[in-house]
N, C-alpha and C positions, 0 to 999 in steps of 0.2 A: 354173090357181092363178093370179091376176094378180101384178106385182111389186110391190115396195114402193112405186115411185114412180108407181102408180098410187093410192094411198091420199090423201085430203086431207091438207095438211100438220098438221093439229090433229091427225089419226089418227098420221101417223108420230111426232110429237113425244110423245104421250102412252106411244107404244111404246116410247120411248126411256126415259120416265120411268120406266114399269114395269121395264123392265131393270136401271135404276140403282137402284131400290128393292128388285129381287129380288136384287141382289149386295151389298145393305145398304152402299151408298156414300151414299144419302140416303134422307129419308121422305117422303112428301106433305106434312107439315107444314112440314119444312125448306123445300122447293120452293116452297111458298106464303107463308113466310115471307120468305124473298130476294127474292119477285116483288113481294110488298106492299111493302118497303122501296125497291126498286129502281124501281118505278113511282110512289111516293108523292113520290119525289124526281126523276124525270125528266121532262124539260117543256124543250120548244123556248126557255121563257124563259133556263134555263140559257146555251144558246147565244147566244141575242139579246142577253143582259147581255154576254156576254166579247166579241161584237162592238163594243156599245156603247162599251165601257170602250175598246177598240183603236183606235174615232174620237178618242174623248178625252182617252186618255193615251198618249203617245208612247213611254214606256217600258214600259209594257203591251203596246204593239203590237208593239214589237220581241220581246218575251218571247213573246208569243201566236207569231209568225212562227218563232221560233229553237226553241222548247221549249214545244210543246202541251199536254204532260201538267203541266209546272210551271204553266204559267197557268192552267190548268184547277184544279190544285190551291190556287193562290193565292187566287182566286175563290170556295175551298171547296166545288167538286164529287169531293172526294176523290180516292183513287189511282185511276186508271184500269189495265183490264188489258190494254191495247194502247197502242201508240203512236200518239198524235194528231198530226196534220200538218195543219195548216191553210194554206190556198191562197187567196192573195188575187186578188181579181178586179182589173182594172187597166181603163184606158179602152183598150184593144186586146186584152184579153184576158179570156174569161169560162171558169169553171171549173165542173164539174159531177162529181157522186159518184156511183157507182155500185158493186156489188158482183155481178159478172158469176157469179160459182162460186155464190152462195148470197144472203143479203141483211145483210153485216155492215153495221153501223150503230151510231155512237154515242149509245145510246139514252139515257145520262145527261143527254147534253147537247140533244139534238133530241126525246126523248119517244119514245114507241111509233114505228115506224116506219110510213110507210103503207102500203097494200097494194098500190098500183103500184110501189113502190120494189122490193118482193118478186116482181113479175111478171115471167115469163120475155120477155115483151113488152120491156120496158122496160130489164131487164139484158142483153138482147141487141141492142136497137136504139140503145139511147143510145151504144154504142160505134161502130156503124155508121154511123150516122145521125145524129150529135146534134143537129145543126141542124133538122131534120125535127121529131124528138120535142120539143127545147124550143119550136118553133112552135106543137105540139098542147098544149102547156101554157099557149098565150098570150104566149109570151116569143120575140119574134123581134128579132134582133140585127143590126146592118148587115152586110154583107156581108166587110168587111175585120176585122171582127172573129175572133181565132183562138179555138176552143174546145176546151178542154184537157179530157179526160174522165180521171179519178181511179178506179182499181179500188181499191176498199177490200177488206181481207180480215181473219182474225181477229187477226193481227196488228199490222195497222196501220190506222188509220179516217182519215177525212178530215172537214174542216170548211170551207165557203167564207168567206171573208171579204170580203161584199158593200164595193162601192166607197162610201162615204158619201154620201147623198143633197145633192144643192145645197139651198141654201134653209134648213140643218138647224143653222146655227152657234148661233142662242140657245138650241139644246134641252138640256133637261137629260140625264144619261145613262139615267134612267128613262125618260124621252120617247123617246128616240133606240131604247133596248132595245124599246119598242113597236111601233116601225116593221119590225123586223126578224122574218119568217116563217121557218117550218122550211122550207120550199120555198125560201127565198131561200140558207138555210144549206146546202141540197144544191145548189143552183145551176139550179134548176128554175123560178125565179122572180125578178123584180127586185126590189132592196129601193126 
């Protein structure tokens, strides 16, 4: 007999769903409704809007850095079920997000997680050799740049606040948000 870890993730997730249904804790319809609501509103645009506002509004930036949950709520992204921490990139520090145990990820702010984020290779290598992993994404940082890896969990999720690109002073908030990508919010790309 094979172990549960030999099954594809989708099969393991369905087994869990079946157990929850059998225990009468939920139903297929309830789960479908929840996922539809979540994915209808979940998008990297949400995180990008938060970043663009932080770039243009110093008070919002202060709130974002001190209380990510309150900052998300102020933007209308609802109550988060985890503590959201925002980690700002600086001229000397670059932040990268990973979840080494599973793939905890702020879906409502970044949309569905990319398959590479969930892969064992990314989850293990991002911690051990972050500079090499970033180079594989095409992001080569100066040798003097410190790379800080943040490990998400069920209780704590992270979002990178990239530095505002030079030459964007005349851009409106919406135009700035269009510059921010999901990978930039994870830290595997520059903005």
